N, C-alpha and C positions, 0 to 999 in steps of 0.2 A: 630867673635872671637870663636863662637861655632864650626864652620866648621874648623877653623885653629886648634883648640884644638883637634878635632877628627883626623885631618890629622897628627898632631904631634904625637899623641898617636900611630897611625898606623905606622908611620915612625920609631918612637923610638923603638917599640917592634918588628915589623916584617920587618924592613928595607924598601927599596924602593918599594918592592912588596906590603907591607902593605899600603903605601901611594897611590900607583896606584890602589890598590883594593878599598880603601876608595873613591878615586876620581871617579872611575867607578860607584860605587853605588850611590854616590852623584849626578852624572850627570843623572843616571837612575831615581832617585827619583824626581829630579827637573823637568825632562822632562815629566815624567808620571803625575806629579801634576800640570803641566802648570805654574810653578813658574818662568820661565825665563822672562816672560813679566813683572814681578815685578822688575826685574833688567834691564829693557829696552833692553832685547835681544828678538827679535821677531822670532818665528818659524812659519812656515806655518801650523797653527792649522787645516786647512781643509784637509791637506794631512795626514790622519791618518796612512797610511802605513809608511811614513817617520818617524813619531813620534814613532810608534811601533818599527821600526828598530833601531832607536837611543836608545830607552829604552833597547831593548834586547841586542844589541851589547855592550853598556856601562855596563849593569848589568853582562854580560858574562865576560867582561874584569875585572870588579870589583871582581867578585867571583873567577876568575882564579888568580888574583893578591893576594887575601887573602889566597887562598889555597896554592899557591906557597910560599908565605911569611910564612905561618904557617908550611909548611913542611920543610922549610929551617931553621926556628927558633923555633923548637919544644918546647924548654924550656920557650920561651917567649909568647907562644900562650895563655895559661891560664891567665897570668897577663894582656895581651893585652885585652882579652875578659872581664875580671873583671874590668879593668880601663875604658873601653869603656862603659860598662853597668852602672857603678857608675856615670860616667860623664853624660851620657844621662838621667839617672834617676834624677840626681841633677838638670839638666836644666829643665826637665819635671815637677818636683815638684815645682820648683821656678816659672815657667810660668803657672802653672795650674790655679790660680785664673784669670789671664788675658784671658786664653783660654776659661774658663767657661763663663766669662762675654761676650766676643766677640761671642762665640757660641750661647749663649742665645739671644743676640741682633739680630744676623743674622738668627736665626732659622735654624740652619744647619741640623736639623732632617727632614726638608721639602725637598723632593727629587728635587724640582725645583731650590733650592738654591745651589750655589757652596760652598762646604765644606771648601776647603783650603782658598779661598778668604774670606769666612765668619769668619774663625778662625783668620785670620791675620788682617782683617779690622774692623770687628764688625758690625756696623749698616747696615741694609739692606734697604737702602733708594731707592725710586723710581728713576730710571734713565730716564731722558727725552731724547728722540731721536730727538726731534725737538724743536727749540726755539719758534716755533709758539704755542706750548703748554704752554709756560711760559709768553710770551710777547704778547701784542696786536700789530696790524700791524704798528702803528706809532713807538712804541718802537723798534720793530724788524728792521725797516728801519734805525733807529739811530745806533743800534748795528752793522748792516751790514756795514754802512759807517765807523764806528770806526774800524771794522775788516779790511777793505780795506786799511786804513792808517797804520795798523800794519804789513802788509805783508812784508816779507823780500825779495821777488822777484817780480819784476814788470811783467806786462803782456808779455813783450818782452823777459823775461828770465834773465834780468840783476838783480844783487843783490843790495839791498839798504843798506845792512849791511857790513861795512868795514871788520869785522872779518870773516864773512862768505865768502867774496870775496877773502880773502887771500888764502884760502884753495882750491878754485876752479877756 
């Protein structure tokens, strides 16, 4: 709703260029912050050149769109800027207690911790990379057998899931 509101404000005040400008800046911020993975959109994070190019191109498109929209709708530029700032401040103030709580739980001031993920998720719990750290060998075998029964694709590549097989 927040993104839709900002997009609407941009479109309403600066026309299609305002919306394109907002969308470009949105893509740049989401890409730079690594937020696409929270929406299950995976980018190759080890390819930093690609990520930088996506950020730069989308930010350039966004700034160009806002500049063109502002030059075409000069009388609406100040109301657009005012409405966007008031809207963002309103959202920021209303989410400030939540951000403070999550930030303190995740200790975002520690350089080792991810700031964006900490603000969104909160607790900075230890992530286990291996089940052997959690379970003893007998329990581990039980969980491995259960996992084999839940797989959607057999060893030969056939699907066990009817819905999955409809699409492939």
